[in-house]
C-alpha positions in Angstrom: 0.0 0.0 0.0 1.0 3.6 -0.5 -0.4 6.5 1.5 -1.1 10.1 1.0 -2.0 12.4 3.9 -5.7 11.5 3.5 -6.1 8.3 1.4 -4.5 4.9 1.1 -3.7 3.7 -2.4 -3.1 0.1 -3.6 0.6 -0.4 -4.5 -0.3 -2.2 -7.7 -3.4 -1.9 -9.8 -4.5 -3.9 -12.9 -5.7 -1.2 -15.4 -8.1 -3.7 -17.0 -9.8 -4.3 -13.7 -10.0 -0.6 -12.9 -11.5 0.0 -16.4 -14.2 -2.7 -15.6 -15.0 -1.1 -12.3 -15.4 2.4 -13.9 -17.6 1.1 -16.7 -19.7 -0.9 -14.2 -20.3 2.3 -12.3 -21.5 4.1 -15.4 -18.3 5.8 -16.5 -17.9 6.2 -20.3 -14.8 5.8 -22.4 -14.5 9.0 -24.3 -11.1 8.6 -26.0 -7.5 7.3 -25.7 -4.9 5.4 -27.6 -5.1 1.6 -27.8 -2.7 -0.1 -25.4 -1.4 3.2 -24.0 -4.2 5.0 -22.2 -7.9 5.5 -22.0 -9.9 8.6 -21.1 -13.1 8.3 -19.0 -15.9 10.6 -18.3 -18.0 10.2 -15.0 -21.7 9.3 -15.2 -22.6 12.7 -13.8 -20.7 16.0 -13.4 -19.9 17.2 -10.0 -17.6 20.0 -8.7 -14.7 17.5 -8.6 -15.3 16.5 -12.2 -16.4 19.7 -13.8 -14.6 20.3 -17.2 -12.3 17.3 -16.6 -12.0 13.6 -17.3 -9.9 10.7 -16.0 -6.8 9.5 -17.8 -6.1 5.8 -17.2 -2.7 4.4 -18.2 -2.8 0.9 -19.8 0.8 0.1 -20.6 2.3 -1.4 -17.4 5.8 -1.5 -19.0 5.9 2.2 -19.7 8.3 4.1 -17.3 5.6 6.7 -16.5 2.9 4.0 -15.7 3.3 4.1 -11.9 3.1 7.9 -11.6 0.2 8.1 -14.1 -1.8 5.4 -12.3 -1.2 7.1 -8.9 -2.5 10.4 -10.3 -5.6 8.6 -11.6 -6.2 6.9 -8.2 -5.8 10.2 -6.4 -8.2 11.8 -8.7 -10.8 9.1 -8.2 -10.3 9.3 -4.4 -11.6 12.8 -4.4 -15.1 11.3 -4.5 -14.8 9.7 -1.1 -18.0 7.7 -1.1 -17.4 6.2 -4.6 -13.8 5.5 -3.7 -14.4 3.8 -0.3 -17.4 1.8 -1.3 -17.0 0.9 -5.0 -13.3 1.2 -6.0 -10.8 0.7 -3.2 -12.1 -2.6 -1.7 -12.3 -4.3 -5.1 -8.9 -3.1 -6.2 -7.1 -4.6 -3.2 -8.8 -8.0 -3.6 -7.5 -10.4 -6.2 -9.8 -11.9 -8.8 -13.1 -12.5 -7.1 -16.7 -13.5 -7.9 -19.2 -11.2 -6.1 -22.4 -12.1 -4.3 -24.6 -9.1 -3.4 -27.4 -9.7 -0.9 -29.7 -6.6 -1.0 -32.7 -5.8 1.2 -35.0 -2.8 0.9 -35.0 -0.7 4.0 -37.1 2.2 5.2 -34.1 3.7 7.0 -32.1 6.4 5.2 -30.1 5.4 2.1 -27.3 2.9 3.0 -28.7 2.2 6.5 -30.8 -0.5 8.0 -32.3 -1.3 11.4 -29.6 -3.0 13.5 -31.4 -6.3 14.0 -32.5 -6.5 10.4 -28.9 -5.9 9.4 -27.8 -8.8 11.6 -30.5 -11.0 10.1 -29.4 -10.1 6.6 -25.7 -10.9 7.4 -26.8 -14.2 9.0 -29.0 -15.1 6.1 -26.3 -14.3 3.5 -23.9 -16.6 5.4 -26.5 -19.4 5.5 -27.0 -19.0 1.8 -23.3 -19.5 1.1 -23.0 -22.4 3.6 -26.2 -24.2 2.2 -25.0 -23.9 -1.4 -21.5 -25.2 -0.5 -23.1 -28.2 1.2 -25.0 -29.0 -1.9 -21.7 -29.0 -3.9 -20.9 -32.2 -2.0 -24.2 -33.8 -3.0 -28.0 -33.1 -2.8 -29.9 -33.4 0.5 -33.3 -32.4 1.9 -31.8 -31.6 5.3 -28.1 -31.6 5.7 -28.0 -30.8 9.5 -24.3 -31.1 10.2 -23.3 -33.1 7.1 -20.6 -31.3 5.0 -20.5 -28.5 7.5 -16.7 -28.5 7.8 -16.3 -28.4 4.0 -18.8 -25.5 3.8 -16.9 -23.6 6.5 -13.6 -24.1 4.7 -15.3 -22.6 1.6 -16.5 -19.7 3.8 -12.9 -19.2 5.0 -12.0 -18.2 1.5 -14.7 -15.5 1.2 -14.3 -11.9 2.2 -17.2 -9.6 3.3 -17.4 -6.1 1.8 -19.1 -3.0 3.0 -22.7 -2.1 2.4 -23.3 -0.2 -0.9 -25.3 3.1 -0.9 -29.1 2.9 -1.4 -30.8 -0.2 0.0 -28.7 -2.2 2.4 -26.3 -4.5 0.6 -23.9 -7.2 1.9 -21.2 -8.2 -0.5 -19.2 -11.4 -0.5 -16.0 -11.8 -2.5 -15.1 -15.4 -3.5 -11.7 -15.9 -5.2 -12.4 -18.2 -8.2 -8.9 -19.7 -8.4 -8.5 -20.6 -4.8 -9.0 -24.2 -3.5 -11.2 -25.7 -0.8 -10.0 -28.9 0.8 -12.5 -31.7 0.5 -11.3 -33.0 3.8 -9.7 -31.5 6.9 -6.5 -33.4 6.3 -5.6 -31.3 3.2 -3.9 -28.0 3.5 -5.5 -25.0 1.9 -3.3 -23.7 -1.0 -3.7 -20.5 -2.9 -4.6 -22.3 -6.1 -6.8 -25.2 -7.0 -5.2 -28.7 -7.4 -7.9 -31.3 -8.0 -5.5 -34.2 -7.8 -4.7 -33.2 -4.2 -8.3 -33.4 -3.1 -9.3 -29.8 -3.6 -12.5 -28.2 -4.9 -12.3 -25.0 -6.9 -13.9 -22.0 -5.1 -15.5 -21.1 -8.4 -17.1 -24.5 -8.7 -18.5 -24.3 -5.1 -19.8 -20.7 -5.8 -21.6 -22.1 -8.9 -23.2 -24.7 -6.6 -24.4 -21.9 -4.4 -26.0 -20.0 -7.3 -27.4 -23.2 -8.8 -29.2 -23.9 -5.4 -30.5 -20.3 -5.2 -31.8 -20.5 -8.8 -33.6 -23.8 -8.1 -35.2 -22.3 -5.1 -36.4 -19.3 -7.1 -37.8 -21.7 -9.8 -39.7 -23.6 -7.0 -41.1 -20.3 -5.8 -42.3 -19.4 -9.3 -43.9 -22.8 -9.5 -45.7 -22.3 -6.2 -47.0 -18.9 -7.3 -48.6 -20.4 -10.4 -49.8 -23.7 -8.8 -49.9 -23.4 -5.1 -47.9 -26.6 -4.8 -44.7 -27.2 -2.9 -43.7 -30.0 -5.3 -41.2 -27.8 -7.0 -39.2 -27.7 -3.8 -39.2 -31.5 -3.5 -38.2 -31.8 -7.2 -35.4 -29.2 -6.8 -33.5 -31.1 -4.1 -31.4 -32.7 -6.8 -30.4 -29.2 -7.9 -29.4 -28.0 -4.5 -32.7 -27.0 -2.7 -32.6 -28.0 0.9 -34.0 -27.0 4.3 -30.9 -24.9 4.9 -31.2 -23.0 1.6 -35.0 -22.3 1.9 -34.4 -21.2 5.5 -31.6 -18.9 4.4 -33.6 -17.2 1.7 -36.6 -16.9 4.0 -34.4 -14.7 6.2 -33.6 -12.5 3.2 -37.2 -12.1 2.1 -38.7 -11.7 5.6 -39.7 -8.2 6.8 -38.6 -6.7 3.5 -40.2 -4.5 0.9 -38.2 -6.4 -1.7 -34.8 -8.2 -1.7 -32.5 -9.8 -4.2 -29.3 -11.7 -4.7 -27.0 -10.7 -7.5 -23.8 -12.4 -8.8 -21.0 -11.0 -10.9 -18.4 -13.5 -12.1 -14.8 -12.4 -12.4 -13.6 -12.4 -16.0 -10.5 -14.3 -15.0 -12.5 -17.4 -15.9 -15.4 -17.8 -18.4 -18.7 -17.2 -16.5 -21.2 -20.1 -16.4 -23.8 -19.6 -19.2 -26.5 -21.9 -17.7 -26.9 -19.9 -14.5 -28.8 -16.6 -13.9 -27.1 -13.8 -12.1 -30.0 -11.9 -10.5 -32.7 -13.4 -8.2 -35.6 -11.3 -6.7 -37.7 -12.1 -3.6 -40.8 -10.6 -2.1 -42.3 -10.5 1.4 -45.1 -12.8 0.1 -42.5 -15.5 -0.4 -42.1 -16.0 3.3 -45.2 -18.2 3.6 -44.2 -20.8 0.9 -40.6 -20.7 2.1 -41.7 -21.5 5.6 -43.9 -24.3 4.5 -41.1 -25.7 2.3 -38.5 -25.5 5.1 -40.8 -27.4 7.4 -41.5 -30.0 4.7 -37.8 -30.5 3.8 -36.8 -30.7 7.5 -39.3 -33.6 8.1 -37.9 -37.1 8.3 -40.4 -39.2 6.3 -39.6 -42.3 8.3 -41.1 -40.8 11.5 -43.9 -38.5 12.7 -42.8 -34.9 12.6 -44.5 -32.1 14.5 -44.2 -28.3 14.1 -44.6 -26.4 17.4 -44.8 -22.6 18.0 -43.9 -21.4 21.4 -41.9 -19.3 23.9 -38.4 -20.3 24.8 -38.6 -20.4 28.6 -35.4 -22.2 29.6 -31.9 -22.7 28.1 -29.7 -25.6 29.0 -26.0 -24.9 29.1 -24.6 -25.7 25.7 -21.7 -28.1 25.8 -18.9 -28.0 23.2 -19.8 -30.2 20.2 -23.4 -30.8 21.4 -26.3 -29.5 19.4 -27.9 -27.7 22.3 -31.1 -28.2 24.3 -33.8 -25.7 25.3 -37.3 -25.7 26.7 -40.2 -24.3 24.8 -43.7 -23.5 26.1 -46.4 -24.0 23.5 -48.4 -20.9 22.6 -51.2 -22.9 21.1 -54.2 -24.0 23.3 -55.1 -27.6 23.9 -51.5 -28.9 23.7 -48.9 -30.2 26.1 -47.5 -27.0 27.5 -43.8 -27.6 27.8 -41.4 -29.5 25.6 -37.7 -30.1 25.7 -36.1 -29.5 22.3 -32.9 -31.2 21.2 -31.5 -29.5 18.1 -30.1 -31.4 15.1 -27.7 -28.5 14.2 -25.7 -26.8 16.9 -25.6 -23.5 15.1 -29.4 -23.0 15.5 -29.0 -22.8 19.3 -28.0 -19.2 18.9 -31.5 -18.5 17.3 -33.1 -20.1 20.4 -30.9 -17.8 22.7 -32.0 -14.8 20.6 -35.7 -15.8 20.9 -35.3 -16.2 24.7 -33.5 -12.8 25.2 -35.9 -10.9 22.9 -39.1 -12.7 23.9 -39.8 -13.9 20.3 -42.2 -16.6 19.3 -40.2 -19.5 17.8 -41.3 -22.2 15.3 -39.5 -25.5 15.7 -40.0 -28.8 13.8 -38.9 -32.2 15.0 -39.7 -35.8 16.0 -42.0 -35.7 19.0 -41.6 -38.4 21.6 -42.9 -39.0 25.1 -40.4 -40.2 27.8 -42.1 -40.7 31.1 -43.3 -37.4 32.4 -41.4 -35.4 29.7 -42.1 -34.5 26.1 -39.2 -34.3 23.7 -38.7 -32.8 20.2 -35.7 -34.7 18.8 -33.6 -33.9 15.8 -35.3 -30.5 15.9 -34.9 -27.6 13.5 -35.6 -24.0 14.0 -37.9 -23.1 11.2 -38.1 -19.3 11.9 -38.6 -16.7 14.5 -42.1 -15.2 14.3 -41.6 -11.8 16.0 -42.5 -10.5 19.5 -44.7 -12.9 21.3 -47.4 -10.3 22.1 -47.7 -9.3 18.5 -47.9 -13.0 17.4 -50.6 -13.8 19.9 -52.7 -10.8 18.7 -52.4 -11.8 15.0 -52.5 -15.6 15.4 -55.3 -17.5 13.8 -56.6 -21.0 14.3 -54.0 -23.7 13.6 -53.2 -24.2 9.9 -54.7 -27.2 8.1 -52.5 -30.2 8.6 -51.0 -29.1 11.9 -51.6 -32.0 14.4 -52.1 -31.8 18.1 -49.3 -32.8 20.4 -50.3 -36.1 22.0 -54.0 -35.8 21.1 -54.9 -38.7 23.3 -53.9 -36.6 26.3 -55.5 -33.4 25.3 -57.4 -31.8 28.2 -55.5 -33.8 30.9 -51.9 -33.0 30.3 -49.9 -31.7 33.1 -47.3 -29.1 32.4 -43.8 -30.6 32.5 -41.4 -29.5 35.1 -38.4 -27.4 34.0 -34.9 -28.7 33.6 
C-alpha cells in the first residue's frame, strides 16, 4: 500500500480491472490510444469532475505508468464515497466472484435497522453455507453433514461494505482458490484437484445453482400453489438450509434480491442466472417448504410454535437443548427441544432474550413425564410474542395436536 495524507492507495493496480469497475459504475470511455491510455468521463458531473476527465494508463511496462496510475487513483479518491465503497475494496482484492445480498430498508439510504442488518448478514452466510453443502451432494436436510467443508469454503470468502441505497452485503469469493475436500488437506492458494481440492468457483456455482432452483420452485408455487417444486429441486441444491436462508432475506422486506457477478479471470457459467428477486409474500411458501424439507419421512414430525422459557448450558460439540412453552391452546404446554444443528442454538438464545415466538420442527416423543422434540430444526422466529398472539389465527390445516390422546388432561412438564 502507498499512502497520502488523507487516502490509502493500492501499491499495484490492474488497469483492466479498474476499467471494468469504472464502466460498471456508469463511466464512459471518451477517448484514448489503444494499449497506451484510455480517457473516461464520469456518469454525472460534480464539482470534482467539472470540465475534466480521467486519464487511465494501460501500458504497465511504460516508465511513467506508476506515476500516471497514482495520479488517476488520487483523482478518483476525491469522490470519497465512490472510492471507499466501490473502488478501493475491489482493487485490493485479487480476482473474485461477487455475491450481493440486498434488502430494501425504510431507513435512510445505505442504512438498516440493526437487528434487520444482523439478520441479513446471518442469512447471507447461511445461503453460502447451504450452497456449499449442496456441492458435496444433494440433501433435503443436511443438518451437520458437509458442515466442515462449507466452512472451509467460507474461510476463502471476504465480506465487503454495504453499498449506498438499499442495504447490501457483498461477499467476494476468489475463483482460483481451492477448498480442501477433507480437513487433512492444507488450503493452498490455487486449485489442485489431484490433491483433493475443490475450486472455489465450482463451489460458488453450486451456491448459485441452489438459489436458482429455489427461485424456480417459488415461481412454480405462485402459479400452482404446490410445494412439489421444492421437492423436485432437491437434486439441484434445494434444501431446508437454503430455503431457511432465503426466508431470512425475504422476511420483513419491501423487496430483496441476490446478484452475482463472475470475475472475467475465468469464463462465466452460461447456464446460471445472475439476479434473483424475492418478495415479502415468499415468506409463507418458504416457511412451508422449510418445514417439509426438514421432516424425516420415516417418523412422525411435528411443528410447534412457542416461547423459549429455559436454556440448558450448551456443551462443546453438542447440538444444544432448550425448553419451549407452547403458545397454542389444547396442547402439552412444555417440551424439551434437542436440536439437530448446533448453530441453531443461537437462534433459540435470541428468541429467549428478545421474547420472540419460535417455530420448531422435529420428531415428537414422550419419555415418562417429559415431552421431547428430537432432531429438531428452528424453522423461523415469528416476531414478538405479544404481536404474534394478537395476530395468530386457528391452527393451519394439517397441523396436528401434540399427543392428542392426552388433550385436556396433560400436566405441564417440570423445568430442567
